[in-house]
N, C-alpha and C positions, 0 to 999 in steps of 0.2 A: 541572410535567410529572413524572408519577409514573414509576417504573422501568421499570413494566409497558409503558410507552409509548415507552421510549428502544429505537431501533433497534438492531440487531446487524448487522455486515457482514463482508466476507471480504477479506484481502490474500492473494494468492498470489504468489509468486516462480516457480513451476512447476519445483519442484526436481527436480533429477537425483539419485536415490540410487544407493547401490551396488548393483550386480547389475541397474540398469535402463538402457534406451537414452534418448537424448532424444526419440524417437518414444514410447516409454513415458510419458515424463514429461508430454508433451502430451496424451496419452490420459488419464493420471491426472488431469490439471486439468480437463479437459472433462468429466468423470466427477465431479469435486468440484463444479464449477459448476452441472451439471444436480442433483445433490443439494442442495446449499445452497439451490438456487432452491425445492425442494419443503420445505425445512424452514423457510422464511419468512425467510431473510436479505435485508436491504434492497438490497445490492448487493455486486459481484464485482469486485475491482480486481486488476490486474497491475501490477508494476512493471519498469521498463527498467534493465537491469543488462547489462554488456559485459565479455567474458574471464572469467568464472566459469565453470569446468566444470561446477559444480553449479546452475546457473541458466539454465533454457531461454527466458527471456522477452525476448531482446534486441529482437526485431523485435515490438515491443509491439502495434501496430496490427492487423499481420497475424493474430496469434494471438486478438486480440479478435474478430475477424471470423469466427473459426471457432467461438469460444465462444457469439458471438452467434446464429450458424446452428444451434447446439445446444442454445439454449436458448429460452425463451418470453417471460417478462416481468421476470427479475431485471435490475436495472440492472447495467451492466458498463461498466468505464472502466480508466483508467490511474491507478496510485497510485506512481509518476506517470511522466509522459513528461519526460526531463531536456531542458529547452527548449534550453539552449545548445548541445546537440548536433546541432540541427536548425535549418534555416531556418523561421521561423515559418508561411510560406505553406505549406511541405510538410505540417506538422501540420494547418493549418487543412483542407488538403485531404483528409489521411488521415481525420481526425474529422469532416468533412463527409461523407465516404463512409460512414463506420459509421452516423452519425445518419441517412442518407438510406436505409440497410439496414435500420436497426433503430430506427425513429423513437422518441423519447422514452424511450431506454433508455440513452444514452450520457453518461458524466461524463467530463470532462479534466482529470485532475489531473497538476499541473506541479511539477516539482522543478527546482532550479538546479544541483544537485552534477551531477558528470559520471555517475555510477552505475558508475564503474570507477576503475583506477588511472590515473596521470598519462600514462604512454605511450600507453596505450590512447585516453585521451581526446584527445591530440594525434593519434592515427590516425582518430578520428572527426570531429575537427572541421578546417575548411580553413584557421580563423585560431586564434590565440592565445587564444581567447575563455574567459576564466575565470568567468564568470557575472556579473560587474559589471554588464554591459548587461542583465540579465534584466527588470528593470521596463520597459525600451524594447522588448525583444522581446516581453513580454508585451502592452504597447500594440499592436504590430503585429498579434499573434496574434488579438486582439479585434476590431481594424479588420476583418481580413479574413473573420471570422465575422459581422461586422455588415452592416447596410443602409447604413453611413455614405456610402460611395463613390459618387461621380457615374456618369455613363454612360462616362467615360474611365478609370476607376479599375481598379487590378488587382484581379480577385475571385478568390477561392478557389471554384472549381467543381469538385466540390460543396463547399459550405460555408457561402457567404454568405447572411446572412440567418438562419441556422439557432439563433442564439444560444445554443449547446450550454453548459451549465453548466459552469464553469470553477471548478476548486478549486486553492488552492496548498497544498503541502505543504512541512513544514519540521522541522528538528530544532534549531532556533535562533529567535532572535528576529527576525532578518532578514525572512523571509517572513510572520511573524506581523504585522508592522507594515505590511508590503505589502498583505498580505489585508485589513486594517483600513481602511487608505487607499482600496483600491479596491472596499470592500464585497463581498468574496469570501468563500465558505467556506472554512475552515482545518482542515487535518488534521495532527496532531502526531505525530511518529515517536517514541513512547515505547518502541517494541519495541526500539530500538537506542541510544537517546540521550535518556535520561530526564532528563539534568542539568538542561536549561534549560526543562522543561515548565511548570512554574508561571510562570516569567518569561514565555513565549512567551503563555501563556493571558492572563495580566495584560495584555499590551502588546496583544494583539488585541482584548480586551474594551474597553479603556479609550480605543482610538483609533478604534473602529470607526464607519465612515460608510456610512449605507443607500446602497444602489445600486438599479439596475433588477432586478438579478439577486436581491437579497438584502437585507430590510429589517431583519433582527437579526442579530447574531453567532451563527455556527454551527460548533461545533467537533467535530471526530472526533478521538478519541484511538486510536490503533493501539497494540496490544500483541501480545505472543506468549502465547497459552494453550494449554493441553492438558489435555484432559478425557478420563478413564478411569472404570471403575467402582470402582476402589480408588485410594487415594493411592500406594501402593507402584507401582501400574501406571503411573499418570501420570507420577510422578518417574522410573522407568525408561526410558519413551518420550522423557521430557526430555533425557535425556543425548544424544539426536541433536543438539538446539539446543545444548546446551552444548560439544559437539564443533565443531559449524559455526562456534560463534565463537571456540574455542580455535585452530582452524587458521587462522582469518582473522586472528587476533591474530598469529599466527606467519609470516603471508604464505605459507601453504601452500594452494595451489589443489586441493581434493580434494573428490571427490563426495560428497554428504549421506550422513554415517555411520550405520549400523545403530546401535541402542542398546546400551550396555554395562553391566554389572554393577558396573563398577569404574572410576569416573571419576579416581579416586585415584591409579592406576596411570599415568594419561596426563597429567596437568597438575601442575605445581609450584604450590607453594602460592601465590606472588604472582600466577601465571596465575589461579588459581581465584579470588582475592580481586577482581582486576580485572574479570573475567567475571561473577561474580555481582553486582558494583556495576552493571555495565553491564545486566545483566538482572534488576535488582530489581523493574521494573514486570511481569517475565514471571508468569504464573499457572498452576501445575500441579496438579490435583488432581481430586477427586470433583465430580459437578454440583453438590451443597450448597456444597462449598468455592468454587468457580469463581464461582457467583451472588454468594456473600456478598463475595468479593474484587472484583467487577466492580461492586457496588452501592457499595463503600466507594471505588473509584476515581470513579465518578460523582459522588458527595459532595464528593470532595477537588478535582475538575477543574471541575465543572459541565457535563461533555460532554455534547453533543446525541446523540451517536452512538458507539459502540465499534466499532472495526475489529480483527477478530481475523487474526492470521497465525499458523499452526502448523507447525514443523519437526518432522514426525513422518515416519519412514522409509517404514513400510508405508502405502500409499494408503488401504487399507480402514479402517485404524485413525484414519488423520486424518478421513476420512468420519465415521467414527461419533463422534468427539471434538466435530465441529461439531453432530452430531445429538444429543448428550447435552446440549450447551450450548444449543441451540435449546429443547429441551423444558423444561428447567428454567427458562429465561427466558420460557416461554410463548409463542414467536413463533407 
């Protein structure tokens, strides 16, 4: 597969920046989805998070419905739905509804983390589900989306028989192994957890078993990237991402920060070291620099697709970043 044929996609957490309302964040993300559709990106996914004052994507499927209504052809989906927060039947119905509204455009990406803190996880879940029965929940979900059940079976209406593509998301080897066993495509979260990237890819490829959905292994690597016409501007815009992780490290719930000219006045040396290590797969720079770094990432990982998340405070600069990347990549 030549680099030219490697698709690029978008992950969006529907960020709520300083100076913006929640409604603004949703409008900004809708505009982003419309823009990246025009630029030729493969898919646009949003992620389920809860109790973050800077992320507006808690009701993931509701927002996806709005995005679907305001776009025409780009694939849309979850990156991901945190399955242990929900009854599998409910997710089958929600995504069955999306697939019925926007046929052949829906991806159901699933994670097993809560997408939040422990207290909020307890508030979300009726039981003490820690994600350990994720494989069983996945089986149930696949069953509800299939035609397997007889006339008396519980059916997801809408949903049954739609065979919506399911993706497993992970930041460790657990989901990589499960995706391999089930013959499902796998998306790895290098944008916040690069430590186990090589191990997870190896685990997935070595153990992959073909399924009805997928004949060969298929891997998406997700990274943070920020593109601007100069290196200086890209690095300046990236201070928003650095602040996002700094405040998360400190357990401070803050709106997505404006960029700053002086990160060193904000963090301590040990914080800087830890955050830069965590964000070592992030790419910030000119279009040429981004292209070179993406090519090297694909060579290192054998990725079939790259998904890009951008923590950029200014919504127009965020769109422009995706536009510059799409042009240099020849989308």
